[in-house]
C-alpha positions, -999 to +999 in steps of 0.1 A: -274-272-167-253-299-150-222-314-168-242-346-173-270-327-190-246-308-211-229-340-222-262-355-230-272-326-251-240-330-272-245-367-275-281-362-289-268-335-312-240-357-324-264-386-331-289-364-351-264-342-370-237-346-397-203-358-384-188-323-389-213-305-367-188-295-341-163-282-367-190-262-385-203-246-353-167-236-345-161-221-379-195-203-381-194-187-346-190-150-349-169-128-327-199-111-312-210-145-300-178-152-281-179-157-243-159-133-221-128-155-218-126-158-256-130-120-260-102-114-235-080-138-255-089-124-289-078-089-279-045-099-263-012-088-277+001-122-287-008-159-288+009-168-256-009-141-237-042-151-253-039-187-241-032-174-206-062-152-206-086-178-219-073-203-193-076-178-165-112-166-173-127-199-186-139-208-152-163-178-154-180-197-182-188-229-164-173-257-143-143-264-165-106-257-163-083-251-192-046-259-188-017-246-209+014-267-204+048-259-220+073-287-220+100-300-244+094-273-269+057-280-271+026-262-258-004-285-249-038-270-243-063-293-226-098-287-210-110-306-180-148-307-172-146-306-134-178-326-127-175-351-155-178-388-147-174-399-184-154-387-214-167-356-232-188-365-263-168-366-295-187-337-312-182-315-281-145-322-282-144-314-319-162-281-313-141-272-283-107-278-300-118-263-333-132-232-316-099-226-299-080-230-331-103-207-350-099-180-323-061-183-325-063-180-363-085-150-362-063-133-336-031-140-355-045-134-389-026-165-403-036-200-411-022-214-379-021-252-376-013-273-345+017-296-344-008-324-337-042-331-322-046-357-294-079-375-290-091-399-263-114-417-288-106-446-310-097-438-347-127-422-364-135-395-390-097-391-396-099-375-431-125-349-419-105-340-388-072-338-407-087-315-433-099-291-406-069-291-382-042-295-409-020-317-388-014-353-376-039-369-352-031-391-323-060-414-313-064-433-281-044-406-263-048-400-226-066-367-231-082-345-258-057-317-266-042-293-291-004-294-292+015-265-307+052-258-313+062-235-285+075-210-310+040-199-318+036-183-284+052-151-296+029-148-326+015-112-325-023-107-326-037-083-352-068-081-331-049-067-301-070-039-284-052-025-253-079+000-246-106-026-245-086-048-222-080-020-198-118-018-194-126-055-196-100-072-174-106-054-141-143-063-143-134-099-151-109-101-122-136-087-099-160-114-110-134-141-108-124-133-071-155-149-055-154-178-080-118-185-070-127-184-034-157-207-037-141-231-060-109-240-042-118-277-040-126-278-077-093-261-085-074-286-064-092-314-082-083-299-115-046-296-107-045-331-092-062-345-124-038-327-146-007-338-127-017-373-121-001-392-149+021-420-135+026-404-102+008-394-070+008-356-070+021-344-036+003-317-016+034-295-020+033-297-058-004-290-060-001-261-035+028-246-054+007-245-086-021-228-067+004-202-053-002-215-018+019-231+009+012-267+016+001-258+051-023-231+038-038-255+013-044-282+039-059-256+063-083-243+036-093-278+026-101-285+063-123-255+063-143-273+036-144-305+058-119-323+035-083-335+036-059-336+007-060-374+007-098-374+004-096-350-027-069-372-042-090-404-037-120-387-052-101-376-083-086-411-086-121-426-083-137-404-109-108-408-133-108-446-129-145-447-138-141-425-168-112-445-182-128-478-175-159-467-195-138-460-226-125-496-230-095-480-247-071-481-218-060-514-201-066-518-164-028-521-158-023-487-176-051-471-156-034-482-124-002-466-136-019-434-147-036-430-113-002-432-095-006-467-080+026-486-076+011-519-085-022-533-099-031-549-066-031-515-048-054-501-075-077-532-072-080-528-034-088-491-037-113-497-064-130-524-044-134-499-015-150-474-039-173-497-059-174-530-041-160-549-070-128-552-091-120-529-120-123-558-145-158-568-132-170-532-131-159-527-168-176-560-178-208-548-161-208-516-182-208-535-215 
């Protein structure tokens, strides 16, 4: 199933189901139904290790990347759908964020709550979401994410099972090796998308996050017939289309988020991609 088909499924499900369908699915999913990345996380020794495990092995479960960023005393967990050209449907976002929170609550054995939930969508279903997540909500954010106080990273897991992990992790690492080899371009795209917020991510920064030298990264991209600039432009293009579809972010702000120094530079680049200006493209989508 392609990302577009997956999104369409969730759009139809959301239109034909109660508003809390994503939250209910997350709460009602049993441990024996967990995917392999969730199982690796659930049996980790503590919450921080669990987040690292689910982020590492999530790519075995489909074309998506989960990032765990610690900054300023906060931990932000965010999922990127690598082939998405539009925002994830609201009920899919609900289910994804809620499923992660439920996993962390089951692992820790406590009623853990995030510091806040960030949502790309406009304000909607606020009482329902606040009841479930038990924290403030930030609408019209630049991403869909759970944000925790960094102190929770040391929370021990009552579900820790070292013996199971000794059996499970080597097989997961073995399965992950060819995926990592084949998905270099997708991994570069994911890092660029994650780091592209008001700046142009340099090849050196992206390479460092992938544990490669800049020269090695460029060489391996060339083996795929691509340059770093081409990957950067592709991510900028996809992100521009996604943000323009939402109508929640101004064109000036989109230009800034994509790392363009001025609006005119973004307009020229967008015209090269789509043959028209960002404003006219957005108008044509209404």
